[in-house]
N, C-alpha and C positions, 0 to 999 in steps of 0.2 A: 246368566244373564238374567239381571230382575226389574221391575218395570212397576212403577205407583200408579195405580190406577185409580180417579173419584170413589170414594166410599158412597153407596147409596144407602136408602133404609132399606132397600131387597136384599143386601149382603150382610145385615143386621141377624137374621138365621143363623147362618154360617157361623157369625163372630161367637154369637151367645152360646151356641153350641159346646165352643171351645174351651170355654170358661167353665173348669171343672169344680171350683169350691171356692171359697170365700177368700182364702191363701193365695190363691191362683192370682183371682181379681185383683187383691192388693198390689200383688206385685205388679200385674199387669198394667192397671190403671191410676193406683194411687191410692188415698182414702176419700175420693170422690165418690164415685162408684159404690153402689150398695148390692150386696148380694142378695136373689142373683140379678147379674147382668138383662136389663129388658131393653126393649126397642123405643120403650119412650125415655130411657136416660141416654142412650143413643142420638135418638131426634134433638135431646137438649145442645148435643155437641154440634149437630148439622145444622140446626138454628142460630149457632154462636157466629159471628161473621168474623171473629178472630181467630177461629177454629177451620185448620183444613182436614179432612180426613179420607184417609185412603186404604186400599184394598193392597197388598202385596202379590205379586203375579211371580212365578217362576217361568223359564224360558218356554215351557210350552201354553203357558196362559192360564194355568192351575193358580187359584189362590192360595197362599202358604201362609195369610199372615194380614196383619194391620199394622195402622201405625196413624199416628197424628202429629199436625204442628199447631201450636198455639201461638199466636202472636203478644208478645209484654211491649211494655212502653219502650223497650230500649234494647230488647233482643227477640230472637224467637227461639220457643220451645220445643223440642223434640219428645215425642211422650209416644204414651199408650203404644208401644211398639212389643208386638209377640209373631213369632213364627210360629207354628203352635203343632208342627210336627215336628217330635224329638229328633227323627231320623232326618230332618232338614239340617239339625243343629249341627255345626264344627265343618260345614260346608263353605263357609265364606258369605253366606247368606248375607249374615247380619252386617258384616264390614260395606257388602254393597248395598244391602238398607240404607244404613247411615250416608254413605256418599251421596245417594239419589235424594233422599230427603235434604241434604244441605245444598245438595245443586239448585234442588227446586226453591228450598227457604233463599239461598242467597241470590237467585235470579229472579223471583217473584216480590219480595219483598225489600225494604230498604232499611236492610240491617246489618251490622256490621258486626256481629257476635250470634252464636246461636249457643244454646245451654240446653243439660236433660238433666235427671235426679234418677239416680238409681241407688240400690238399696247396697250397703255394705256389703253383705256377704254374697252380692250375685258376681262372683270374679269372674266366671266368663262373659258377663255383660260389660264390666269394666275392663278388662282384657281387650275387646271388641273396641270399646270407644276410644281408647287409650292409640290403639294401631291407626285409627282414624286421624287421631290426633287432636283430639280432647284432653283437657288438664283439669283436675280439681280445682274448683275453688273454694278455699277455707274458710271464708267468711259465709256460706252458706250451707246450712243442713238442717234436716228437721226429722221428726220424730213420728213414726205412725205404732198405733198399738194392735197386736191381732192375738186372742185366747191371752195366753200370760207374758207373752213374747212382746220387747219393744225393737220394731227395726229401726236402725238408722238409716235416713236418705242424706246421700251426698249429692253435690252439685259439681258437673263437670261442664267448662267452656268450650268451645272452639269459635277464634278470631278466622273472619272469612280470609285473610293474608294468610294466615295457617293452612286453610282448607286449598286453596288455590293453590300454592306451592306443591301442596301435596297432589294437586288432580294433576300439574304440569310434567 
């Protein structure tokens, strides 16, 4: 069982401690944050009325990750999702986190579509998102540069009806 709990500034030190390097920060947060991650950067997100920040807890109540929902004009964007202990990966937590985020988003916001962005090389995450019902939007993509590499960010979307059909 996974639960989403409100993220507060008191949760910042734990999240910050999990971001080991610039590449990990870019993978987790996209190009908006700058390494090293700081409480000030997280406070900016906390003060944004269009953002909802969560800690992710496992069945024991232990914090195992972080996630955010960002309200856009027509959709809500799931992002900055991180399950930080690699031992917790491959256990279905990602799918459960996505389902909880979608449930929260479709319940709390008057939006018909949810979306997310994922780097094209992150095949584990892409597979997870597909299992939940996300599909690629070929019209939306972006690039981020790190070191000598260019990372391609792909967009995936899910309609509320698709999610509800999968939940029933």
